ZAMARGU-4260 file (C-alpha; in steps of 0.2 Angstrom, whole numbers, plus 5000, padded with zeros to 4 digits):
<rodrens>
0) 5045/5527/5112 | 5027/5534/5110 | 5011/5531/5119 | 4999/5519/5113 | 4984/5529/5120
5) 4976/5528/5105 | 4980/5512/5097 | 4978/5493/5100 | 4991/5488/5114 | 5006/5479/5107
10) 5016/5466/5114 | 5031/5474/5110 | 5032/5491/5118 | 5024/5500/5133 | 5021/5515/5134
15) 5032/5530/5145 | 5025/5539/5159 | 5028/5553/5170 | 5039/5554/5183 | 5025/5558/5196
20) 5018/5541/5194 | 5033/5532/5200 | 5030/5517/5186 | 5013/5512/5192 | 5006/5515/5175
25) 5020/5508/5165 | 5016/5492/5175 | 4999/5494/5173 | 5000/5495/5152 | 5012/5482/5154
30) 5001/5471/5162 | 4988/5475/5151 | 4997/5470/5137 | 5000/5454/5142 | 4982/5449/5138
35) 4988/5449/5121 | 5004/5438/5121 | 5006/5420/5113 | 5021/5416/5115 | 5036/5416/5128
40) 5044/5429/5116 | 5030/5441/5117 | 5031/5441/5137 | 5051/5443/5135 | 5049/5459/5123
45) 5037/5467/5134 | 5046/5464/5151 | 5061/5472/5142 | 5052/5487/5138 | 5045/5490/5156
50) 5062/5489/5162 | 5068/5503/5149 | 5054/5513/5155 | 5057/5512/5172 | 5075/5516/5171
55) 5085/5502/5170 | 5092/5489/5157 | 5096/5472/5153 | 5111/5462/5149 | 5113/5442/5148
60) 5115/5432/5166 | 5133/5427/5159 | 5139/5444/5161 | 5128/5450/5174 | 5136/5462/5186
65) 5133/5468/5206 | 5120/5480/5196 | 5109/5465/5192 | 5094/5461/5199 | 5091/5440/5202
70) 5079/5439/5190 | 5077/5431/5172 | 5065/5441/5161 | 5069/5431/5144 | 5055/5418/5150
75) 5064/5404/5141 | 5067/5415/5124 | 5085/5413/5121 | 5099/5415/5134 | 5094/5423/5150
80) 5091/5440/5153 | 5093/5451/5168 | 5089/5470/5172 | 5100/5481/5179 | 5100/5496/5189
85) 5112/5505/5198 | 5109/5502/5218 | 5101/5516/5226 | 5094/5524/5211 | 5076/5527/5208
90) 5074/5516/5193 | 5083/5501/5204 | 5069/5507/5218 | 5055/5506/5204 | 5060/5489/5196
95) 5063/5481/5216 | 5044/5488/5219 | 5036/5483/5201 | 5045/5467/5194 | 5041/5453/5203
100) 5023/5455/5203 | 5025/5459/5185 | 5034/5443/5182 | 5019/5433/5191 | 5006/5441/5180
105) 5016/5437/5165 | 5020/5419/5169 | 5000/5418/5173 | 4998/5424/5155 | 5009/5412/5147
110) 5000/5399/5155 | 4983/5404/5149 | 4992/5406/5132 | 4997/5388/5132 | 4981/5382/5139
115) 4972/5391/5126 | 4981/5384/5111 | 4980/5365/5117 | 4963/5367/5119 | 4964/5375/5101
120) 4973/5359/5095 | 4962/5347/5105 | 4948/5352/5096 | 4957/5348/5078 | 4968/5335/5080
125) 4962/5317/5082 | 4969/5310/5099 | 4974/5293/5092 | 4981/5296/5076 | 4988/5314/5077
130) 4979/5319/5061 | 4965/5333/5059 | 4950/5324/5065 | 4932/5326/5057 | 4929/5344/5061
135) 4946/5350/5052 | 4945/5338/5038 | 4927/5347/5036 | 4934/5362/5037 | 4949/5358/5024
140) 4936/5351/5013 | 4927/5366/5010 | 4943/5375/5004 | 4948/5365/4991 | 4952/5370/4974
145) 4948/5362/4957 | 4967/5361/4956 | 4968/5350/4972 | 4966/5331/4972 | 4955/5320/4985
150) 4961/5304/4992 | 4949/5292/5003 | 4960/5277/5011 | 4953/5263/5020 | 4962/5250/5030
155) 4954/5231/5023 | 4947/5218/5033 | 4951/5231/5048 | 4936/5223/5059 | 4944/5207/5060
160) 4959/5214/5067 | 4948/5223/5082 | 4939/5205/5083 | 4955/5193/5083 | 4968/5204/5092
165) 4958/5215/5103 | 4954/5234/5100 | 4970/5239/5108 | 4979/5233/5091 | 4969/5239/5081
170) 4973/5256/5089 | 4991/5252/5088 | 4986/5248/5069 | 4978/5266/5067 | 4990/5276/5076
175) 5004/5266/5064 | 4995/5273/5049 | 4992/5289/5054 | 5012/5290/5057 | 5014/5282/5040
180) 5003/5294/5032 | 5010/5310/5040 | 5028/5303/5034 | 5022/5301/5016 | 5015/5319/5014
185) 5023/5335/5006 | 5023/5350/5018 | 5008/5358/5009 | 4995/5344/5010 | 4983/5337/5022
190) 4977/5320/5029 | 4965/5317/5043 | 4955/5303/5051 | 4939/5305/5045 | 4930/5291/5054
195) 4933/5275/5060 | 4947/5266/5050 | 4943/5279/5034 | 4955/5291/5033 | 4955/5307/5020
200) 4972/5316/5011 | 4971/5331/5000 | 4986/5334/4989 | 4987/5352/4985 | 4990/5358/4967
205) 5002/5348/4957 | 5001/5332/4969 | 5003/5316/4961 | 4993/5304/4966 | 4998/5286/4961
210) 5017/5292/4966 | 5011/5296/4984 | 5000/5279/4985 | 5015/5269/4981 | 5027/5277/4993
215) 5012/5275/5005 | 5011/5258/5001 | 5028/5255/5002 | 5030/5265/5019 | 5016/5255/5025
220) 5020/5237/5021 | 5038/5242/5030 | 5029/5251/5047 | 5012/5241/5049 | 5012/5230/5065
225) 5000/5217/5055 | 4999/5213/5040 | 4983/5223/5037 | 4981/5233/5020 | 4973/5250/5014
230) 4960/5252/4998 | 4959/5271/4990 | 4947/5280/4980 | 4956/5296/4969 | 4946/5311/4966
235) 4951/5326/4957 | 4943/5343/4964 | 4939/5347/4946 | 4925/5348/4940 | 4917/5349/4955
240) 4925/5353/4972 | 4911/5352/4985 | 4908/5333/4977 | 4924/5326/4977 | 4926/5316/4992
245) 4908/5311/4988 | 4917/5305/4972 | 4932/5298/4981 | 4920/5287/4991 | 4914/5281/4976
250) 4930/5276/4967 | 4936/5268/4985 | 4920/5256/4987 | 4922/5250/4967 | 4942/5246/4974
255) 4936/5237/4987 | 4922/5228/4978 | 4937/5224/4965 | 4948/5213/4979 | 4956/5227/4989
260) 4973/5230/4991 | 4971/5243/4978 | 4965/5259/4972 | 4953/5267/4958 | 4951/5283/4951
265) 4934/5293/4954 | 4924/5294/4935 | 4912/5306/4928 | 4899/5297/4934 | 4905/5299/4953
270) 4901/5319/4953 | 4884/5315/4948
</rodrens>
């Protein structure tokens, strides 16, 4: 195993050390690499490498012998693994001295990585519907390609739900539509809550808006908690991806003005 002195630390290897270092440098190197981990698999890879450098080995816990130390170094990634080293040997001494503290540091690093991931998710996900929020939608819309389709979806007479049934039922309707949208999308497509009862869908590439909206209507009629319909505006990103959302919004306005519970396609004038 080569030294990492001249390269960025990797979550897969630990640099070997000279015997006189008594394992301390290896442990410091491994602990430093915890700054880069993102998953339990990363932590497990560092732990296995450290154990090897200290002179031990790992084996499945189900096959553990009397030489095994009672600590699971898999971090939940796959089957439990335990370190192994001969009793009274130098490797055993080093593992018993340094591995417990490393495991505590690794668990803490995983907790911090998980917290960072949750914060990043909270910053991009609408808490009510589970779809992308306005911030994430703005980023997605900034990357729309000419072959994509932008659709603006708006629930009809949604204010009446809040006014007559209460905001809790209104939230229930929004949550249901969020789930229905997510279930109707292809893996490559995107949907998010633009604000209030407005949602934006981006069909990527060869998406077919009319079949998509027909499927969405059918699923929505089966899933909705109250008889609330939706209207939509459809705008191909071509001729102007930067104005596709505005064109979809104008088409949506026409759908509303024409009686709701329908969708309209954007015209050339909607991009002006």
